[in-house]
C-alpha positions in Angstrom: -45.4 -33.8 -69.4 -46.9 -31.4 -67.0 -47.5 -34.3 -64.4 -43.5 -34.7 -64.3 -42.7 -30.8 -64.4 -45.2 -30.8 -61.1 -43.4 -33.8 -59.7 -40.0 -32.3 -60.0 -40.7 -28.8 -59.6 -43.9 -28.5 -57.4 -46.9 -26.6 -58.0 -47.1 -22.8 -59.2 -48.8 -22.2 -56.1 -46.0 -24.0 -54.2 -43.3 -21.6 -55.4 -45.1 -18.5 -54.0 -45.2 -20.1 -50.6 -41.5 -20.4 -50.5 -40.7 -17.0 -51.4 -42.7 -16.1 -48.7 -41.1 -18.6 -46.2 -37.6 -17.3 -47.5 -38.4 -13.8 -47.0 -39.8 -14.5 -43.6 -36.7 -16.5 -42.9 -34.6 -13.3 -44.3 -36.2 -11.0 -41.9 -35.5 -13.2 -39.1 -31.9 -13.8 -40.1 -31.4 -9.6 -40.5 -33.0 -9.3 -37.0 -30.8 -11.4 -35.5 -27.6 -10.0 -37.1 -29.1 -6.5 -36.0 -29.4 -7.7 -32.6 -26.1 -9.1 -32.3 -25.1 -5.4 -33.5 -26.6 -3.7 -31.2 -25.6 -6.1 -28.0 -22.0 -5.6 -29.4 -22.4 -1.7 -29.6 -24.0 -1.8 -25.9 -21.2 -4.4 -24.8 -18.6 -2.1 -26.3 -19.9 1.2 -24.5 -20.5 -0.7 -21.3 -17.2 -1.9 -21.3 -15.8 2.1 -22.3 -17.6 3.6 -19.6 -16.5 1.1 -16.9 -12.9 1.7 -17.8 -13.5 5.5 -18.0 -15.5 5.7 -14.5 -13.0 3.1 -12.5 -10.2 5.7 -14.4 -12.0 8.7 -12.9 -12.5 7.2 -9.6 -9.1 6.2 -8.8 -8.0 10.0 -10.3 -9.9 11.0 -7.4 -8.5 8.9 -5.1 -5.1 10.1 -5.7 -5.8 13.3 -4.8 -6.8 11.6 -1.4 -3.5 9.6 -1.2 -1.6 12.9 -1.3 -3.4 14.6 1.3 -1.2 14.5 4.3 -3.9 15.0 6.4 -7.6 13.8 6.5 -9.2 15.1 3.4 -10.4 18.6 4.1 -12.7 20.4 1.8 -9.9 22.0 -0.6 -9.1 18.3 -0.7 -12.7 17.3 -1.4 -13.4 19.8 -4.1 -9.8 18.6 -5.7 -10.7 15.2 -5.6 -14.2 15.7 -7.5 -12.3 18.0 -10.2 -9.7 15.1 -10.8 -12.1 12.6 -11.3 -14.4 14.9 -14.0 -11.3 16.0 -15.9 -10.2 12.3 -15.9 -13.9 11.5 -17.3 -14.0 14.5 -19.7 -10.6 13.0 -21.0 -11.9 9.7 -21.7 -14.8 11.2 -23.4 -17.4 11.7 -21.1 -17.7 14.9 -20.4 -19.6 17.4 -17.5 -21.5 19.9 -19.6 -21.5 23.3 -18.3 -20.8 22.3 -15.0 -17.4 23.5 -12.8 -14.9 20.7 -12.8 -15.6 20.6 -9.0 -19.4 20.2 -9.0 -20.7 17.2 -6.9 -23.2 15.1 -8.1 -25.1 14.8 -11.5 -23.5 16.8 -14.0 -25.2 16.5 -17.9 -24.0 17.1 -21.0 -26.7 17.1 -23.3 -24.7 17.1 -26.6 -23.5 13.6 -25.8 -26.7 12.5 -23.9 -24.3 11.7 -20.9 -24.7 12.5 -17.1 -21.5 12.0 -14.8 -22.1 11.6 -11.2 -19.2 12.3 -9.0 -19.9 11.3 -5.1 -17.4 12.0 -2.1 -17.7 10.0 0.0 -19.9 7.4 -2.1 -24.1 7.5 -1.6 -24.3 4.0 -2.8 -22.4 0.2 -2.1 -20.2 -1.1 0.8 -18.2 2.7 1.0 -21.4 4.6 1.8 -19.9 7.8 3.9 -16.6 6.4 3.9 -14.5 9.7 3.4 -11.4 8.0 1.5 -13.1 6.8 -1.3 -14.9 8.5 -3.9 -17.9 7.4 -6.5 -17.9 8.0 -10.3 -21.4 6.8 -11.9 -20.9 7.4 -15.9 -24.6 7.0 -17.8 -25.0 7.5 -21.8 -27.8 7.1 -23.7 -26.5 4.6 -26.4 -28.0 5.1 -30.1 -28.4 1.3 -31.6 -28.1 0.6 -35.6 -31.5 -1.7 -35.2 -33.7 0.9 -34.3 -32.0 3.9 -34.1 -35.2 6.1 -33.3 -35.3 4.0 -30.1 -31.8 5.0 -29.0 -33.5 6.9 -26.0 -34.4 3.7 -24.3 -30.7 1.9 -24.3 -29.0 3.8 -21.4 -26.0 2.4 -20.0 -24.6 2.9 -16.9 -21.2 2.5 -15.6 -20.0 2.7 -11.9 -16.7 2.8 -10.1 -15.2 3.7 -6.6 -11.8 4.1 -5.6 -10.0 4.8 -1.9 -7.1 5.6 -0.5 -7.1 2.4 1.6 -4.9 0.6 4.0 -3.2 -2.6 2.4 -2.4 -5.3 5.0 0.3 -7.2 3.7 0.5 -10.1 5.9 4.1 -10.6 7.1 5.8 -10.2 10.4 9.2 -10.2 8.7 10.2 -9.3 5.4 13.7 -9.1 3.9 13.6 -6.8 1.0 16.8 -7.4 -1.4 15.8 -8.5 -4.4 19.2 -9.6 -5.7 21.2 -13.1 -5.2 22.1 -12.4 -1.8 23.1 -15.5 0.4 21.3 -14.9 3.9 19.0 -12.7 3.0 17.2 -13.9 6.3 19.3 -16.3 8.2 18.7 -17.7 12.0 21.9 -18.8 13.5 22.1 -21.7 15.9 21.9 -19.6 18.9 18.6 -17.5 17.6 15.2 -17.9 18.9 12.5 -16.4 17.0 8.4 -16.4 17.7 6.3 -15.0 15.1 2.6 -14.4 16.0 -0.1 -13.3 13.1 2.3 -13.4 10.0 5.2 -14.7 8.0 7.9 -14.5 6.4 9.3 -13.1 3.1 11.9 -13.0 1.3 12.7 -11.6 -1.4 17.1 -12.6 -2.6 16.9 -15.1 -5.6 19.7 -17.1 -4.0 20.1 -20.5 -3.4 20.8 -19.9 0.5 17.9 -17.1 0.0 16.5 -18.1 3.6 18.5 -20.1 6.1 17.9 -21.5 9.3 20.3 -23.4 11.7 18.4 -23.3 14.6 17.4 -27.2 15.3 15.3 -27.1 18.2 11.8 -27.0 16.9 10.8 -24.6 20.5 13.2 -21.9 19.3 11.6 -21.4 16.1 8.0 -20.8 15.9 5.9 -19.2 13.4 2.3 -19.6 13.9 0.3 -21.6 11.4 -0.9 -21.1 9.1 1.6 -18.6 8.2 4.6 -19.5 5.7 8.1 -18.8 4.6 7.6 -17.0 1.3 11.2 -17.1 -0.6 11.9 -16.4 -4.1 15.0 -18.3 -4.1 15.9 -21.7 -1.9 15.3 -22.1 1.9 18.0 -24.4 3.6 18.3 -26.0 6.9 15.4 -27.0 9.2 12.1 -25.5 8.8 10.0 -27.8 11.0 6.2 -27.8 10.5 6.8 -24.5 8.7 5.3 -24.0 5.0 8.2 -23.2 2.7 6.9 -21.6 -0.9 10.2 -21.3 -2.6 9.7 -19.6 -6.1 7.5 -16.9 -4.7 7.2 -13.8 -6.7 9.3 -11.1 -5.2 7.1 -8.6 -3.2 7.7 -4.7 -3.4 8.7 -2.7 -0.5 5.3 -2.2 0.9 6.4 1.5 2.2 8.0 2.5 -1.2 7.7 6.3 -1.6 6.6 6.7 2.2 6.6 10.6 2.6 9.4 11.7 4.4 8.6 14.2 7.4 8.9 17.3 6.2 11.1 19.9 7.6 11.3 22.5 5.0 8.4 24.0 3.2 6.6 21.5 0.2 3.7 22.2 -1.5 0.7 22.1 1.0 -0.7 20.9 3.0 2.4 20.6 5.3 3.1 20.5 8.6 6.8 21.1 9.4 8.8 19.7 11.9 10.7 21.9 14.3 12.4 23.0 16.4 16.0 22.2 15.8 17.8 21.1 18.7 21.8 21.3 18.7 22.5 20.2 22.2 20.3 18.1 24.8 18.0 19.5 27.8 19.7 18.9 31.0 18.2 16.1 33.0 15.9 16.6 35.9 15.7 13.9 38.7 17.6 11.7 36.4 15.5 11.6 33.9 15.8 13.8 30.4 13.0 15.1 28.8 13.0 14.9 25.0 10.6 17.1 22.7 9.5 16.2 19.1 11.6 18.0 16.7 14.9 17.7 14.5 18.1 16.7 16.6 21.6 17.3 14.9 23.1 16.0 18.3 23.5 12.1 19.6 20.7 11.1 21.9 23.1 9.5 24.3 23.6 10.0 28.1 26.8 9.4 30.2 25.7 6.4 32.1 22.7 5.4 33.6 20.7 7.8 32.2 16.8 8.0 31.3 15.3 9.6 28.2 11.9 10.1 27.9 10.4 11.0 24.7 7.1 13.2 24.5 4.5 12.3 22.0 5.6 13.4 18.2 7.8 13.3 15.1 11.6 12.9 16.1 13.8 13.3 13.1 17.4 12.0 14.0 20.4 13.4 12.5 23.1 12.2 14.6 21.9 8.7 15.7 20.6 7.4 18.9 23.2 5.4 21.4 21.8 3.4 24.5 25.2 1.6 25.4 26.1 2.1 29.1 22.6 1.3 30.3 21.0 3.8 28.7 17.1 3.7 28.8 14.6 5.3 26.5 11.1 5.4 26.6 8.2 7.1 24.3 4.8 6.8 24.0 2.9 8.0 20.7 6.5 8.8 18.9 7.3 8.3 15.3 11.0 8.4 14.8 13.1 9.1 11.8 16.6 8.2 11.3 18.3 10.2 8.7 21.7 11.9 7.6 23.4 14.9 8.9 22.0 17.3 6.2 18.5 16.2 5.9 16.7 17.9 4.0 19.3 19.0 1.5 20.7 16.4 -1.3 22.2 13.4 0.7 24.8 13.2 -2.4 26.9 10.5 -3.1 28.5 9.8 0.3 25.6 10.6 2.9 27.1 11.0 6.8 24.5 8.4 8.9 24.5 7.9 12.3 23.8 4.4 14.1 21.0 3.2 16.1 23.2 1.6 18.7 21.6 -0.8 21.3 24.1 -2.4 23.1 25.5 -3.1 26.6 22.5 -3.3 29.0 20.2 -0.5 27.2 16.6 -0.4 26.7 14.3 1.2 24.3 10.5 0.9 24.9 8.0 3.0 22.4 4.5 3.1 21.1 3.9 4.0 17.8 2.0 7.1 16.8 -1.7 6.9 15.9 -1.4 10.1 13.5 -1.7 10.2 9.8 0.6 9.5 7.9 2.6 7.8 10.0 0.3 5.6 12.5 1.8 2.7 13.5 5.1 3.3 11.8 7.5 3.5 14.9 11.0 3.7 13.3 11.7 4.6 9.6 15.4 4.9 8.7 16.0 7.4 5.7 16.5 5.0 2.1 19.8 7.4 2.0 21.2 5.4 5.0 22.8 1.7 4.8 23.7 1.5 8.5 23.4 -1.2 10.4 20.2 -1.6 12.8 22.0 -3.6 15.5 20.9 -4.6 18.9 23.7 -6.2 20.7 24.7 -7.4 24.1 21.9 -7.4 26.8 20.1 -4.8 24.7 16.5 -4.9 24.7 14.2 -3.2 21.7 10.3 -3.4 22.8 8.1 -1.4 20.8 4.4 -1.6 18.8 4.7 -0.2 15.5 6.5 -0.9 12.3 10.4 -1.0 12.0 11.1 -0.4 8.5 14.9 -0.2 7.0 14.6 0.1 3.5 18.2 0.4 2.6 19.8 -1.2 5.8 20.3 -4.6 7.1 18.8 -5.3 10.8 21.2 -7.6 12.9 20.5 -9.2 16.3 23.6 -10.3 17.9 24.4 -10.1 21.7 24.9 -12.3 25.0 20.5 -11.8 25.2 19.9 -9.2 22.8 15.8 -8.8 22.5 13.5 -7.5 20.1 9.8 -7.5 20.8 7.7 -5.5 17.8 4.9 -6.0 15.7 7.0 -5.8 11.9 10.5 -6.0 10.9 11.1 -5.1 7.4 14.4 -4.6 6.2 17.2 -5.2 3.4 18.3 -8.1 5.3 17.2 -9.7 8.4 20.1 -11.5 10.5 19.8 -13.1 13.8 23.1 -14.6 14.9 22.4 -14.4 18.7 19.5 -13.1 20.6 15.7 -13.3 20.7 13.2 -11.9 18.1 9.4 -12.1 18.9 7.1 -10.2 16.5 3.3 -9.7 17.4 2.0 -9.0 14.2 -1.5 -7.4 13.9 -2.8 -5.2 11.2 -4.6 -3.0 14.1 -0.8 -2.0 15.6 1.4 -2.0 12.4 1.8 0.8 9.7 -0.2 0.0 6.6 0.8 1.4 3.5 -2.3 3.8 2.3 -2.4 3.3 -1.5 -4.9 4.7 -4.0 -6.7 1.5 -5.9 -10.3 0.0 -7.0 -12.7 -0.9 -4.3 -15.8 -1.5 -6.4 
């Protein structure tokens, strides 16, 4: 009987060995569970800290972005304070440090250090005055070995900056509705684009239309495409056509208007105000920066020269009658007659009229915040920007018409520029050449995460 019992149930001493093995196994399982719990805690802490560090750095970058001039000492303190305040809002305080304190601050109560460096002290943006670095470190208490929580520091680092964004389009037709011919090149239109493609936001089945059948008169450098949300019609030759492309936002939406009053600092108001044009000297009328409540137009073959600076046009510009206008390092803002007051429902906007044998030759300002933005028409103004007759517009810098069509229609009308952004683009008769280069076109400066 005992022999049979042992055969089925084992020896008494083997039962003790099984209990020991079972206990060891349970300890291993508990250890594995503990490790899993600890790893989960550390992962969660890392993810939470990373989100807080990124958000804090972004908050500092927003302050830099909102500065209309290079970030001075006041701006720098504000950027650091914004980063620390945002980190504290997310549960990572800086202890007794003042909000604008640079470098490392420690909150002993939560075993947390928050380091804010402007400019960054590590990574790809060391010394870059457009970026903020935030490093958060917290000692995380784990469940498995609570007494050794001090040996579990979790660190997260975020870098954000106010950086230029290169969108890569030589021509952008911004209208997001179902408009036909958001971009249109007629049979007599000639296009040559270098360094960038075309974007058309229209959703129409005829959103982008090319009626030019001569491939030598419709050229876009490879590999730049036509990106169109709707459909493209007509011959596009070897140009890649990406139909159904996601709509792209206005790259300069919210771009600051030039100040003519006293906004919150920093502010550099545009002055003075001109109600009449100066007398010409030697056949040349020299204009200085300011607000022009008078139409800039000569009586015949007059030549205008614009000195460097910001020009706010409330009565427009007319080069009909062989007028010639030149200017270097300028920014031209075409707006309504009562600017900067509210435009109301029916603002009175004047045209930029380039007809006859008129010629405009400009280079854009290189001064922030309008660096490489040559011409900006107020969003309240829907007047066409039209080049007709034998008019020519030659300039470096971006032409930006957020609410207006661009129309090229003349015997030999010509646009030579760096970038064209408008609600719609129509080349009915004439020649357009765009040499897109990020170094000579406006780049929207936007706050965003960098590292």
